[in-house]
C-alpha positions as CSV (number, residue, x, y, z in Angstrom):
1,M,80.8,102.1,103.1
2,L,82.0,98.6,102.3
3,L,79.0,97.1,104.2
4,L,76.6,99.3,102.2
5,L,78.3,98.3,99.0
6,L,77.9,94.6,99.9
7,S,74.4,95.0,100.9
8,A,73.6,96.6,97.6
9,V,75.5,93.8,95.5
10,A,73.8,91.1,97.5
11,S,70.3,92.5,96.8
12,G,71.0,92.4,92.9
13,N,72.4,95.8,92.4
14,V,75.7,96.3,90.5
15,C,79.1,96.1,91.9
16,E,81.5,99.0,92.7
17,N,81.9,101.3,89.7
18,R,84.9,103.1,90.7
19,D,87.5,101.4,88.6
20,G,91.1,101.9,89.9
21,D,92.8,101.5,86.7
22,C,94.4,104.7,85.0
23,P,92.4,106.6,82.3
24,S,93.9,107.2,78.9
25,C,96.9,109.5,79.1
26,P,97.2,112.5,76.7
27,F,100.7,111.5,75.5
28,L,102.9,108.4,75.3
29,E,103.3,108.0,79.1
30,I,103.4,105.0,81.6
31,N,101.4,104.0,84.5
32,P,103.7,102.3,87.2
33,V,101.9,100.5,90.0
34,A,103.0,100.0,93.6
35,E,101.9,96.5,94.6
36,T,102.3,93.7,97.2
37,H,102.6,90.1,96.2
38,L,100.6,87.7,98.2
39,S,101.2,84.2,96.9
40,G,103.7,83.8,99.7
41,E,101.0,83.6,102.3
42,P,99.9,80.0,102.6
43,E,96.6,80.9,104.2
44,L,95.8,83.3,101.5
45,V,96.6,80.8,98.8
46,Q,94.5,78.0,100.3
47,S,91.6,80.4,100.7
48,A,91.8,81.7,97.2
49,N,91.7,78.1,95.9
50,E,88.7,77.3,98.0
51,A,86.9,80.4,96.8
52,D,87.9,79.7,93.1
53,D,86.1,76.3,93.6
54,V,82.9,78.3,94.7
55,I,83.1,80.6,91.8
56,R,83.4,77.7,89.3
57,N,80.6,75.9,90.8
58,L,78.2,78.9,90.6
59,S,78.8,79.4,86.9
60,A,75.5,79.6,84.9
61,A,77.2,78.7,81.7
62,G,79.5,75.8,82.3
63,G,82.4,78.1,82.9
64,K,81.8,80.2,79.8
65,D,81.1,83.2,81.9
66,I,84.4,83.0,83.8
67,L,87.1,84.8,81.8
68,R,90.1,83.7,84.0
69,F,91.4,83.3,87.6
70,D,94.5,84.8,89.1
71,E,96.5,81.8,89.8
72,P,96.7,81.5,93.6
73,A,100.2,80.0,93.7
74,T,101.8,82.8,91.7
75,K,99.6,85.6,90.9
76,L,97.9,86.9,94.1
77,H,98.5,90.6,94.7
78,T,97.0,93.8,95.8
79,S,97.7,96.9,93.7
80,L,98.3,99.6,96.3
81,F,98.6,102.6,94.1
82,Y,98.3,103.4,90.4
83,F,100.6,106.2,89.4
84,C,99.0,107.4,86.1
85,C,100.4,109.3,83.2
86,H,104.1,109.7,84.1
87,T,107.2,109.5,82.1
88,L,110.4,107.5,82.4
89,F,112.1,110.6,83.7
90,D,109.7,110.6,86.7
91,I,110.5,107.1,87.9
92,G,113.9,107.9,89.5
93,P,112.6,110.9,91.7
94,M,109.4,108.9,92.5
95,T,111.5,105.9,93.7
96,T,113.7,108.1,95.8
97,A,110.7,109.8,97.5
98,L,109.1,106.5,98.2
99,Q,112.2,105.1,99.7
100,Q,112.5,108.0,101.9
101,M,108.8,107.9,102.9
102,D,108.6,107.3,106.8
103,W,106.1,104.6,107.3
104,S,105.5,101.4,109.5
105,S,104.1,98.1,108.6
106,F,100.5,97.2,109.3
107,E,98.2,94.2,108.9
108,I,95.7,93.7,106.0
109,D,92.9,91.4,107.0
110,Y,91.3,90.0,103.9
111,D,87.9,89.2,105.6
112,S,85.3,89.8,103.0
113,F,84.4,89.3,99.4
114,S,83.1,91.7,96.7
115,C,83.3,92.7,93.2
116,N,83.8,95.9,90.9
117,N,83.0,96.6,87.2
118,D,85.8,97.2,84.7
119,H,85.6,100.4,82.6
120,D,85.3,98.2,79.5
121,N,81.7,97.2,80.5
122,A,82.8,93.5,79.7
123,T,84.5,92.5,82.8
124,V,83.5,92.0,86.4
125,Y,86.3,91.4,89.0
126,L,85.6,89.1,92.0
127,H,87.9,89.7,94.8
128,A,88.7,89.1,98.6
129,L,89.2,92.5,100.5
130,P,89.5,94.0,104.0
131,S,86.3,95.2,105.4
132,N,88.4,97.8,107.5
133,Q,90.3,99.8,104.9
134,T,91.3,102.8,107.2
135,A,95.1,102.0,107.3
136,L,95.3,101.3,103.8
137,F,93.7,104.6,102.7
138,A,95.9,106.4,105.3
139,W,98.9,104.9,103.6
140,A,97.7,106.0,100.2
141,R,97.3,109.6,101.5
142,L,100.8,109.4,102.9
143,V,102.1,108.4,99.5
144,E,100.2,111.2,97.8
145,T,101.7,113.9,100.2
146,T,105.2,112.4,100.1
147,L,105.3,112.5,96.3
148,A,103.6,116.0,96.3
149,A,106.3,117.3,98.6
150,A,108.9,116.0,96.1
151,G,107.2,118.0,93.4
152,I,105.6,115.0,91.7
153,P,101.9,115.5,90.9
154,I,99.4,112.8,91.5
155,H,97.0,112.5,88.5
156,H,94.8,109.7,89.9
157,P,94.4,109.7,93.7
158,R,93.3,106.3,95.3
159,T,89.6,106.2,95.9
160,S,88.6,102.5,94.8
161,L,88.5,99.9,97.5
162,F,91.7,97.8,98.0
163,H,91.4,94.1,97.2
164,M,93.0,90.8,96.1
165,T,91.6,89.9,92.8
166,L,90.5,86.1,92.4
167,A,88.7,86.0,89.2
168,R,87.5,87.9,86.1
169,V,84.0,87.0,84.9
170,T,81.6,88.5,82.4
171,P,78.5,90.6,83.4
172,S,76.2,87.6,82.8
173,Y,78.0,85.6,85.7
174,P,75.7,85.4,88.8
175,V,77.8,87.8,90.8
176,D,75.1,88.3,93.5
177,R,75.2,84.6,94.2
178,A,79.0,84.5,94.5
179,V,79.0,87.5,96.9
180,Q,76.3,85.9,99.0
181,A,78.2,82.7,99.2
182,L,81.6,84.2,99.9
183,A,80.9,87.6,101.8
184,S,81.6,86.3,105.2
185,K,84.6,84.1,104.2
186,T,87.9,85.0,106.0
187,F,90.7,84.5,103.6
188,G,93.7,85.4,105.8
189,T,96.1,88.2,106.9
190,H,99.0,89.9,105.4
191,R,101.5,92.2,107.1
192,L,102.5,95.0,104.7
193,C,106.2,95.2,105.3
194,S,107.2,96.1,101.8
195,F,105.8,96.9,98.4
196,D,107.3,96.7,94.8
197,F,107.5,99.8,92.6
198,A,109.3,99.8,89.0
199,G,111.7,97.1,89.9
200,T,112.5,98.4,93.4
201,T,111.4,96.8,96.7
202,I,110.5,99.5,99.3
203,T,110.5,98.4,103.0
204,A,108.8,99.8,106.0
205,R,110.9,101.3,108.8
206,D,110.2,98.7,111.2
207,C,110.9,95.8,108.8
208,R,114.3,96.7,107.7
209,Q,117.1,94.4,108.8
210,P,119.7,95.9,111.2
211,H,122.2,98.2,109.2
212,E,120.0,97.8,106.0
213,P,120.7,100.9,103.9
214,H,117.6,103.1,103.5
215,D,118.2,103.6,99.8
216,E,118.8,100.9,97.2
217,P,122.4,100.7,95.9
218,P,122.9,102.8,92.8
219,L,123.9,99.7,90.6
220,A,120.7,97.9,91.6
221,L,118.6,100.9,91.1
222,A,120.2,101.5,87.7
223,A,119.5,97.8,86.8
224,G,115.8,98.2,87.6
225,R,115.5,101.4,85.5
226,L,117.1,99.4,82.5
227,G,114.8,96.8,83.0
228,L,111.8,99.1,83.1
229,I,112.9,100.8,79.9
230,A,113.3,97.4,78.1
231,R,109.7,96.4,79.1
232,V,108.4,99.7,77.9
233,L,110.2,99.3,74.6
234,A,109.0,95.9,74.2
235,G,105.4,97.1,74.7
236,Q,104.9,95.3,78.0
237,G,104.4,98.5,80.1
238,V,105.7,98.9,83.6
239,S,103.7,95.9,85.0
240,E,102.4,93.2,83.0
241,I,99.7,92.6,85.6
242,D,98.5,96.1,84.9
243,R,98.3,95.7,81.1
244,G,95.0,96.2,79.3
245,G,93.1,97.2,82.5
246,L,93.9,93.8,84.1
247,A,95.3,95.3,87.3
248,S,92.7,95.4,90.0
């Protein structure tokens, strides 16, 4: 599937059109995101900086067709799952279910480059991504079945490709040239040992320290909830990365 997508983009066709961001919710609800942060991986940071240089040099408008970069030293991430249209009352049960999920770590090899179109029709995301996404989609299905077993509905199953966003550009940017220049670049590998969700870090079974409790201490969990509520009341949502369709 990914190879066909890359071939289509390189030949001048549009990027992936399956936007992973949440649709509009019918009520005042929130869209928490499970994500893994990648700026602690030196190889990924160096590769992202190198790719950013290529993206800058390919600009057809002196940089005016580049909206912004995700700062490699601090902002690299992969959004693993978009939980759409939930309430604050869902966060506790969701966190408990995810903490009890039985999963093992696995490697994510960011060995390719591609793009996708935002639903706003004004933004194109350029990103590194793994050419083999089997383990990631299997993990996403496990998340869905785990929450479903806990009585929590999944309103937005994961279907878009997993990726690490590098830059956001306008539709006038020469995306096909960027894909051609970077499609074979190997960015680096990250072992998915844990992910963050609503202020809680959730760790794979084989990555826990000896005697590490399976569940987060109640006081720490309560502090995370209070922080989440404060961000929502301040209009920041659950994840600032995810505001305004910027999570990708």
